[in-house]
N, C-alpha and C positions, 0 to 999 in steps of 0.2 A: 700342916703339921710342922710341930718344933723342929728346928736342928739343932743336934745335941752338938753336931761338929761345930756351928758357930757358938754354942755354949762355950766349947771347950778352948775356942779360940779365943773370945772374951775374957774367962777367967786366967788365960796365960797375958792378958793387958796389951795384945799383939794391935799394930795400928793397920787396916785392911784399908787399901786404897783401889783396891780393884781384884778382878779374879779374871784367870785365862786359862784356858786347856789348850792352847798353843804356845810353845815355848818363846815362838816371833814377837807373841805380844805384852810376854812379862815386861813389867816393869818393878822399880822400884815399891817393895811394900805391897804386891801383891802377893795374893795366894794362888800358888798354880798346881791343879788337879791333872797328876799325872795319869792320864786315860788308856788303856790298853786297847788297842782297835782291833777291827780285821786287818787296815792295811798300815798301821803302824803303831807305835807303841809309845806313849808320853812317859814312860819311865827311862827311856834310851836318852834324853835329852834333860834329866836331872842338873845334869855336871854343867851343862852349858846353862842352866837355868841359875842356877846354884852363885854364877857370878855376875847376875843382875840384883843383887840383893833383895830377893822375894820376902815377903812378912814369914811365908808356911810352905810348904811342901804336902800336900796328900796323896798318898800312894796305899795301893794295895800291899806292894812288895816291903816285906821285913828286911830291909837291905841297911847298912850303914854306911855313912857319907861323913866325911872329915867336916863339920861341918855347924857352925853355931846357930843356924836356920833350924827351927822347929820342924821336926813331921808329924804325922799325922796317918795312921795307918789304919785303913778301912776295908771292910769286906765288898761293901757294892759301891763303888766310888760313883757311880752314873746315878745313882739315888741320892748321895749325899751331896753331890754337887747341885741336884735339883734343888731339894732342900733349902742348902745355904743359899743358894742365888735368890731366891721367893723370899726367905725371911732377912737377907742382907739389905735389900731396897723394900722402899715403901711402896708397896701396893696396896690399893683402898681402889677396887672396882666393883659397883654393886652386881653386875651381871657379866658372869663371863660362860661364854657359849662356844661350843665346839661340834666340829661335825666331822668323823671319820667314814670309810670307804672305800670301795677301789676307784668307783667314779663318780662324779655329783658335787666334791667336798666344794671345790673353788667356787663352783656356780651358788651353791646354797648359801654359801659363806656371804658372796657377792650379795646374794638377794635379802639373807639377814639385814646384813648393812643399810640396805635401800630402802628396806621397810619401817626399821627403827628410824632413821634419819629423816623419812618422811612425816613419822610419829612425832618426831620432837624429843626423839631419844639419842643423846651423841653417841653413837657408836663408832668403833676403831675397827681393825681387822688384821690379821695375821697371817700370813699363807702366799700362794704360789703368784698372788698380783702385787705382792709385796705389804709394806704398812702404811702408814700416814705419817711417820720420821723416817725420811731418807737417809740421814746419817749413819741408822744402824742397819748394816745391809745382809742377807745371809741369799745363799744361793738354792736353799733348801724350803721345801715344802714347809715345813714345823723348822724352823730355827734349832740352837742347843740352847740349855738351858739359860745360859747367862744373858743371850741375846734376847729370851724369851722374858727374861728379869728385867731388863734395860729399857723394855718396849713398853711393859706394865707399868713400871713406874714412869715412864716418858706419857702414858694414857693417864695416870693420875693425877700426876701435877700440871695437866692441860684440862681435866676434870670430865673427863671421859666417864660417862656411867654406864658405859656396856663395850664390850668388846668380844668379837668374835675370831675365832681362829679353827686353822685346819689343823687337823692330827692325823698325821701318814703313819703306818704301821713302824715302818723303821723309829720313827722318833718314838711311838710308843713301846717297840722292844726296848729300846735303850734309856726308855726310862725319862725321857724331854720333859715331860712334863709331871711328872710325879710332884705331888703334893700341893698341886692347885685344887683350887673348891670352885668346881664347874657348877651352873642352876640349869642350863639345859644343855643335853648330849642328843646326839641323832647319831646314826649307821645310815648310810644310804644302800649300799648295796653290798655284795659280795662276789668276787670272780676271781677266776684264777690269775695271778699277779705276782706278783714281787716273790714266786717260789723259789727262784734262785738263790735269794737272800733267804727266807724261812723254810725251804725244804721241801714244806708239805702244804695243804691246804686248812691242817686242824693247827698248825703253827701260827698260820697266818690271820687266820679267825682269833685264835687265843689272843695273839697282838693287838690286833683290831679292840677286842673287847677289854682291854686292858685301861682303857679310857673310862669305862663305866666302874669297873671293880677297883680302882684305885683311885679314883673322884676320891677326895678327902670331904665333898660333901654328899657324898653319893645316899645318905637316909633320906635326904630332903631334896636332891637333884630329881630335876624330871626327864628320863629318856623315852627318845622315840627312834624306834627302829623300823624300816619297812619291812612290810609281812610280801613282798613281791620278791625279795631277795631269795636263791636256789637254797639257801641254807638257812632260811627262816629258822625250821622247828631245832638244828642243832644249836644255833645261836640263842633261841629261847630256854633251852633245857641248860645251858652251859650258864646264864642269867640267873635264872632260878634257883640253880646249884649255889649261886653267890649271892642269893637272897637280894638280887636287884630288880627290883620292878621296873615297868617299862609298860610304852603307848605303842600302840601300831598305827601305822600312815600305810596307804598304798591301793592298789584299784582290787585286790582282794577285801574282803569283809574285816575292817578296821575302824580302829578310835574315830581315824580320819581317813575315810574313804575317798578316794577317785572315783566319782558316778561315772563320769563320760566327757570326750571332749566333742565339740561339735565345731568343724573349721568350714569357715565361709572366705574362700579368695585367701586374703593371708591375714586374717582374723580366726581366733578361735575362742569358744566360750567353752570353760570349764567348771565342772560341778564338782564341788565338796562338802560331803557329806559329815556331820558331829553332833553326836545327841540328838537326832532324829532332826536338824534342821540342815538342809541344803545350802549353799551360798555359790554365787556365781561368781565367777572369777573372769573378765575378758582381757584379750590379748592382741596387742597385735605387732604381727611380726616375728614372732618369737618360734623355733621349731620345738614342737611336742615333747622332746625330753626336757627342755629349759623350762617350759611350762610347768613340767612333774618337779621341777628342783624349785622353781618359785614356790609352788602349793606346798614342799616340804618346808621351806622356809617360813612361809605363813603360818604353819603349823607350831613351828620354832614360837613364833611371835606370839603367837595367839595364847601357848601355855605360859607366857611373861603374864598374860591379863589382858592383854589386847584385844576387842569384841572384832570377830572375823567379818563380820560386813564392812568394817570400817577399814578392815586392812584388804578386803575385795577390791576397792574403790582405788586403790594404788596400781592396779596390774596392767591396767588401759598403758599406763606412760612407762612400764616394767622398761630397761634397755637392756641392750644386747648385753652378753660379760664380755669383755675385754680380753680377745686371743681365745675366744671361744666359735666354735660353728656357727655360724648367723645362717638366716633363713634368705636363700637369694629369690625366691620365687615359687609359685603354687600354677603351675601347668591346668587346661581345663577337665586333665584326668586325674588330679588331685596330686600327680608325682612332683617332687620336691627337688 
């Protein structure tokens, strides 16, 4: 999506050397986005920012200041920030991939990156486990738009072919990834979480589905929804109402159906059915929920054009996800 704000900035001949949403990070010739938040309001710091000689200030408040610094007034400042960030930086990555859901985002993203890397597709990640570039740090599952744009630019300059990222409900509600063009998207599951922020389950689901509905590439993107989630029918109806096509995954009858798990000591054989063919994935020392996350990652990679048979050969050596629950062992009665 084009940033009209960036067009206006260029029309004024302004020199932009950086962006900031935190007044502490503003430097000379930076553009400052004064975002009103739930805990603080960036508009309170405009006078402080003006002392730093910014190139421009973007705000939702039509308030006059004694300054030669140009002000741009917008209705939805978070969307403007996202569009400006993604248009300001050079971003050219063939495959942008994202996962949302209450649980499993980190693990599915980890395994997508693992599989693609093993298949020779240079893949980076943005999420709970960080990114490939330590100089751009965030304590958020999904960083702010400026940091995401900086990371995507780094991935571009370092010739990454793919990028997989986690999309949290907070980030989606705040339009942090608005305007990005995703090729593959997936929803793992929905359960009661973050309702202190979203207030009710309907708002929470609507926030999650923004990933699919606001995707710049939504007409061509491949969307995968877990059919096992409790709210599947509600999700299905919301997506259909927005003319979003999708494929299904899970234990229930799906486009990609998990047929069964066979556990033998610390090993698991899992069968995944797709287009009347069944593929066997063998795992060593992974808990069953992580096997399911790997199979969703495999499904996503398969939708990129890779053969499931080839992907299945990578499962036995699949590592545990850093910082996630690992299988300690299996007793004779199969207790874990």
